[in-house]
N, C-alpha and C positions, 0 to 999 in steps of 0.2 A: 504494499499499500504506499501510496506516495505520501511524504510527509510534507505538511505544510507549515511554514514558518509564519507566524504572525507577530507583527512588530506593534508594540504598546505605544510608541511615539508618534504622534500625529504627523502626516505626511505633508502637510500644507501649512504656509506660513500665514496663520490668522488667529486673532484674538478676538473675545467677545466685544471689547471696546470697540472694534472696527466695525460693528454693526450698531452704530449708535445715531444713524438717522432717523428721522420721525417716522417713514415707512415701514421701520425694523421694531418699533415699540411693542407691539402686540406680541411678536415673536419673542423678543428679549424677556418680556414679562413670562412668557411660558417657560424659558431658560431658567429664570429666578424661582419658579414654581417647583421646578425640577430639582434646583439645588436645596431648595427648603424642604424635599420630601414630600411635597403636597401631591405629587403624580408621580407614577411608576411608567407608564409609556407616553412618549410624545412623538408625534408624526407632524413631520414638516413637508410640504410639497410646492412644486412650482416648476417652471419651465426650465428647458436646457440653460444652463449658464447663469442661472440666477443666484448662485453662491451657496447652493444647499451643502455641498462637500465641504467647502470652507467653513459653514456654520458648524458643521459637524466635527470638524477638526478643533474649531474653536472650544466647543463644549467640552469635548475629550481633554483639551489643554487646561481648561479651567478646573476639571475635576484633579488631573495630575497636581496641580498647584496646590490642592488643599490636601494632599495626601492620599486621594483615593485612586483605585485602578480604573483605567479606561482604555478602550480600544475601539477604533474605528474601522470597519471591513466593507468593502464593495461586495455586495452578491454577486454582481456581474462578473467581477473578477473569480469568484469561489465557485461557480457553475461546473466547471471542469474537474473540480476537486471532490473526493468522496465526501458525503454528507458529516462522516466522523470528523471532519475539520472543524465543525461548528461547536461541536462539545466542549472544546478548549476554552470557548469563551464563556462558559458559566462561571468561571472564578472571579470574573471583573465585577467591580461595583457597577460599572456603567458600560453599556454594549451599544454602539452606533451601527447600525446596519443601513450602508448606503445602497441607493438603487433597487429599492425593495420591489419594484414592479418587474425586475429581471428574472424573478422566479416564476411568474405567470406561465402556464403551460409545462412548467416543472414539478410535477407532484411530489416526487420524494423531497425535494428541497423545501416544497412548503410544509411538509411534515415535519422536518429537521427544524425550521423555524417556529413552528407551531410548540413543540417539544420544549425549545430554547426559552420561548415566552413563558411556559408554565412553569419550568424549573426556576427560571429567573425571579419569577412571582413567589414561588415558593420560598426562596432564599433572601427575599427582600430587595434584589437587585432592581436596576432601572434599564429602560431600553428607549432608545431614540432610532426612529425609521425616517428616511428620507426617500422621497418618489416624485416622479414627475406629474403624478396625478392624485386626486383626493382619494382617502381610502375606500369610499363608495364606489369608485369607478376603477379600482382593481380588478382584474379579471383572473380570480384566482378559483381553481378547481376545489380547493378545499374549504367547505363552509364554515368550519370552525376558526380557521386562521383569518378568513375575511371578517369573520365577527369580532375576533380580538383586534384587529387593526382598526375596525370601525369603531370600537370603543376608547380608542386612545384619543387623548386630547391632541386635535390638529389644527395646523395653522398653516397658512399660505404665507409663502414669502415673496415681498415685492419684486417687480420686474425691473426696477432701477429707472423708472421713469422721473422719479423725483431727483431734481437737481442736488438738493439737500442731502439726499441718502448717497450720492455718488461723491459729494463734497466730503461728507463725514468719514467715508470709508477711505479715501485717497489721503486726507489730511492725518486720519488716525495712523496708518501704515507708515506714511513718511515721517511723522513725529515718534513713532514707536522705535523705527531704526535710525533716528538721528540723521535723515538725509535732507540736505536741502536742495530742492529743484527750483529752477527758474520760474516764476509766477506765471510768466507768459506760457509755458509749456503745462503747466499744471491747469491754467484756465483753459487753454485750448483743449486738453485731455478731457475736462469736465464737460466743455460746451459740445465737442464734436467727435468724441471718442465713443466707444461702445457703452451702453446702458447696463447691461446684465453684469452683475457683480463678479463673478469669475473671469469673465473676459477683460473687464475693466482692470482687475488686480493683474492678469497675465500680461496686459499692454504696459501697465506701470512696471513690473518687473522688468521688462525688456527694456524700458526707458532708463530704469535705475542701473542696469548693466551697460547701457551704451554710454551713458554719461557718467559712469564711475572715474573718478580721477579728474573729472573736467574742474579745472580751477579758474579758468578766464571765462570772460562774458562771451557768450555764444555769438557767431555772426548771423547775419540775416540768411546766408546760404545755409548754415547748420539748422537754423531754426525751421526753414523751409523743408529741410529734409526729414526733420523731426514730426513737423505737421503732417507730412505725407505719410510718414510712418504710421501716426495715429489713424488718419484717414483709412487705411486698409484693414483695421479693426472694426470699422463700422458695419 
């Protein structure tokens, strides 16, 4: 049987504070309730690129910071593995299962997730799920799993259309990492760059790497090149 190595360290550079824009308020309220132990199952959903995986990473990081164990796993990446791989998750305080819709049409994985939910509930653990669709829209062959997921507290993540959400995200990442970026670039990125959180973060990271070590004032030609790069992400 193939051994599956699961790493508890979050894979994405994200923190809860990055999602401080007004459109994320209801989502972060849910995270606070999770931390307070007021819920044991939390389901977030939204379109592709809206930052769901980054949020799951941030939630896991916030648990690790207070000495709890947490792990983020993409079910899409686990589909080819034996379902026994998921049994190793039952020892974590928080399990974040990304891409829950990936197990639609895969009954043996649906059963594995169902058993994980039951065991996790018995042991007082917590589960976070992410999906592109709301729980009621999942097409699952196992009614009991569909029922469990529908009973979870669910929230839809914003699509990035609010300028204030994008501004809060970009400013938080730059401030947290101690990076100064020319305000003209930041303004152009926010006004003309991608709206979805994960794509916005990807474009920001590319800009950070491109400008690393840049000490002098950028020329108009340099700025035009950077603006053109941002335009490619739209």
